[in-house]
N, C-alpha and C positions, 0 to 999 in steps of 0.2 A: 233950869238950863246953866246957871251958874255953877252950879258942884260939877258938871262934867266938863265945864271948862276949867274948872281947877283942877282935875284930873290928868285932863289932857297936858295941863303946863307942868303939872309936878313928875308927869312921864318925858315930858320933853327936857326938862332939866335932870332929871335920874338917869337917862341914858349916856349923856355924855360921860356924867361922875362915874357911872358904872364901867364904862370902856376905860376912862383912864385909872380906874383902881385897879383892873384887870389886867392891865398894860404894865403898870407898875409894880405889881406882884410878881411878875414872872410867869402869869399864866399863860405859857404861848407855846407849842407844840416844838417839842424838842428835835433838834437836828442830829442825824447819824448821817454817817460815813459807808459810802459804797464803793470797796476796792476793787477793781475789776484788772486780771492778767490773762489777757489775748496769748496764747502760744502761737509758736510756728506754724504755720501752712493755713490757718484759721483765719475768718474774714467776719465781721460783724458789730453790733452794737448793744450796748454803750462798747467803745473801745478801751484798750487798756488805761487805765488813769485812776484818780481819786476824786469822787463825787459827792457831795454832802446835798441830802434831801431833807425833806421835815418828816416826820414820824405818821405813819400811815399812808405817804406818798405812795404810788405804783410808778413803777419803772419798767417797762417792755424791755426783755432782750430777745437778740435771735443772733445764730450763727451758722456760719456754713463752712466747710472744708474745701480746699483748692484741690484739683485734681493730683491723684501723686502721694497727698496726705492720708492719714491713717484716721479711721473713725473720732471724731472727738468727744470728749464727756467732760460733763461739768461737774466743778465742785461747788455746792453752796456750803461757806463755813465749812472745808474739810468734809461734807458728807456729798458721795456721790449722787447725781441725778443723771437721768438718760435723757430727757427730753432738751433739743439746741433751741428750743422757742418757748417765751413764754412771760410770763409777768411775775415781779417779785414785789411783795409788799413791805416797805421800809419800816421795820418796828425797834431794830437795835444795827450797830454796825455790823457791816455785812461782808465777806471777802467772795467774790465771785471769779474761781478759775475756770479757765477754758483750755484743754490743751488735749492733743493726740492721745489716744490711750496706749500705756507703757505698761507691758505684763511684766517686765521685769525686776522681781520683788519677789519676798515669799508669801505663798497663799498657802491655804487649805481648802485640798482636792476632795470631792465629795464624790464618790464613786458609788452606781446603784448599777444592779443586774438583777434583771426579774429571779424572784422566789429567793433570793439571798440577802442577808442582813446587808443593810450598806456599811461602805467601809471610808475612811478619812486618812490623808495624810498630808503632811507637808511636801510642799515643792516649791522649788525654786528656780524662777527663769532669770537667765543671763544674756548679755548678747554685745556686740558692739553698736547696736541699734536698735530702732524700734520694730523692725521687720525679722530679724532672727536671730538665733543663737541655741544654745546648749540649757539642759536644764538637769536638775538631779532632785530626788526625793529622800525622804529619812530612812526608806527602806535600802538605801544605797543603790538603788534603779536611776540610770541616767537617759538622756536621748536627745533630739534635735527640736527644736520647734521653728516655725515659720510663719509670717502674716503674708495673706495675699488678698488684692485688692484692695479695699478699706476696710474691712470688718471680720475677714476670714482667720480662722487660726487652725492650724495643724502640728499636732506634737506627737512623733513616735519614739516609743522607748527603743534602744539598742539591746540593752541585755534582760528584757523582761517578755520573753515570745515575742509574737507580731504584735502587739499592742500600738493602737492609734487611737488617737482622740482628735476630732474634729468639730468646731463649733465657730462661734462667732465672739467677737471681742465685746462688742455694746452688751451680749447678755452673759459673759463669762461662763458658757455652759453650751453643751452639746451631745453628742455620740460619741460614743468608743465601739471599738471591735479588737478582738483578739482571741485567739486560740479557740476559734471557732464560737466563740461566746458574741453578745452585743448587748450594751447600757448605754445608760448615761451618765452623764458628770456633770459638775459645775464647781467654780471657783469661789472662796470668800477669803476677802483680803484680812490679812494678818493686822491685829492693832498696833 
């Protein structure tokens, strides 16, 4: 019996010593920064700001867009995500950007037609706002584009037959028709 009491006493004394050594050596969970940028026309949590979390802490996020706004997109450290609700596990510094989809930049357009080789070309969308403008491609064709509702896009060529592309901003893809033919398309962002 005396030996079991001895082990209990040693254990009771060793535990505080181990905790003291653990905290004095800096063996604590590191902290990381979550920077959140919420764009115009979007509400949700966390709000715009800078937050500090311990490593492996979970942070829930959820965003909605106001009526009249365009479908938002979320970037996690500049990588596009599609979901407006989820959980982040903090294991490094993170920048979370939530903004309305802005198509005004250069893209690679992938053009598919049944029984034909797929084709790709560079296309650049420009305009005064997020809802409409003009575009041109590296083949010297051009036209106009328009976003309707919160997520639908149409772009029509002015000098390439009667080609019209319809689709959604969130998927950056859709269908096309022109000169009696049809197919599918999608956009990939330039690096």
